[in-house]
N, C-alpha and C positions, 0 to 999 in steps of 0.2 A: 484526414489520417485520424483512428479512435485507436489508443494503444491502452491496454490497461498493464501495471508493473505491480507482481506479485512476488512474494517473500516474506521470512519470517521478519520478525523486530532487527535491524541491524544488519538487512542484505545487502544496504545500500540502494534501494529503492530511488531515495529521495536525490540521491547524489546523479542515479542514474536519470533517472524524471527529469531532474533538469536541464542535465547535457542535452537530452532528447529534446525536449521543448524546443531550446535554444538552435540545435542543427536542424529539425522537420519543421519548426515557425509556428509551434500549435502550442496553446498553454498548457502550463502543468496544474493538475490539480489536487493533493494530498490530503485525503482524509482524515489523517492521523490531524493534519494540521486544521482543518475544518473543524472538530471534534475537540480539541487542545482552545480552539477560539470560541467557540462555544461555552466549553468547559468555566471559560474566564467569565463569562457572565453571571451578572446577579440576577438571571432569571430562573425558573421553576426546570426548564429545558438546561439551563447551563449544570445547575447543582446535580441532577441526574446523570447528566453523563458527565460529570468530574468523578462521580461517587465511581458508576460503573467501570471507568476508565482506572482509576487509583486501585482498585480492586485488580484489575488484569483480567477484566471481563470484555465481551464483544458485548457493542450497544447492538441492541435487538434489531432484527431484520425489519423489519417496518419502518422502525425509526430512522433506519440507515440508509434504507432506500427512497423515504422520504425525504430526508436532506439532501442525500447524493443526487436526487433527479431535479430538485431545485437548484441547485447549482449549477446541472448542467444543462437545464432550461435559459439557461444567463445568455445572450447574444457572444460575450466571446468564446463560447463551446462550440457554435454550431457547425464551423468547418472542421471539428477533432481537435483531440487533446491528446495531454497523455494523463492517465488516472491513477493513481498510486494507492494501492493497497483496500482496493474496492473490486468485488466483490470478495466478500471471505468466507460465505456459504453458500451450499449450493441452493440452498432455496432463492439467495439476492441473484445468482447467476441466472437464473431460471425467471426472476422476475426482471432484470436489465434485458429488456431488448432494445438494445441501441443499436444495433449496428457494430458492434467491434470488430476491426479489423484483426486485429493480433493481441494476444496475452505473452508478456516478456516474463517471464519465471526467472528468478537471480535465486540458483541454488546455493543455498549455504547450508554447512553444517550447525548442528543447536551449539558446540563447542565453539566454535568459529563466532558466530551471534552472540554470543555472550561475551566471550574476550573484547569483540570490539564494540559493545555497550558499555561495557565496564571502564573502556578509555574513551569514553566519547563527552564525558563531561564538559563544560567548556572552560574557559581561561580559568575562571575561578570554582572548577569543580564541580558547580551546581550540577545536582541531578534532578531533572524533571519527577515529579510527586510518579507516575506513572511509567519511570524506567529504574524501580527499587527491582533488586534482584529475585524478590519475592513476586511482584509484576510480571516482568520481563519473565520470568520462569511460564509462571502462567500461561501468558501470551505466548510462548513458544509453544507449551501442550495444544490451547487452543488452537496452534496453528494447524498442527498436526491431525487432531479431530476433527476439524471443519474446513480449512482452508484446503489441505491436500486434496478433497474429492474434488474440488472446483477447478484443481489443475486437470485430473479427467475428464472433467466435463468439457474443459475447452481443448483438452488432447483429440476426445472423439468428437469435436466439431473442425480439425484440423486448422485450429487456431493457435496453436501452443507454439511457443519457443521457448524452450533450455537453454540457459546461459549458466557456466560457473561462473557464481557469483564470488570466489575466494583468488579470483585472479587479478591484477592490478585494475583501478578506475579506468585507464585508456584502453587495457585490453577488450574487458567488459563492453564499453563504450563500441570499439569496433565491432566488436563480436556480435552484437542489436544490429548494430548497421548492415553489416553483410547479410545477418538474417532476414531483415525486412526487405531487402532485394529481392529476394528469392521469390 
């Protein structure tokens, strides 16, 4: 089964992606995690990704597609996956012809996402450079501009499942599983 999780930053994609991966027995892959790991590398690509992410912008479509397709070409993803945070633009969605079964949209208000992210710091209240208020607000703006049309793209393909992401973690997980069985 090939699943995609979409939602604004702070909507719970990572939490639900890991739960789904465990339940459905397919690997979880987060594009945010991939990009954050690449940004730590002392390479030209790493420095570029770090600069783009810290400013709150999206990695360009061609670069994103290249990186994601390289990962999905690995043997562990052949039988399926839960992909978090991709595609983020209609161009990416159109170019990504990988037989996606369902796209799960975790619907969360901007206000809720900002609140969650402001209380998400680790035990030492460490904030990632790409999670400053300015960067998060920019990401939310970019989500509305570029990713909301992706929801329409998958809605037209009858592949979109919309779940209220402001419920409890357990409730959201049950709703997703219920929708996947339909």
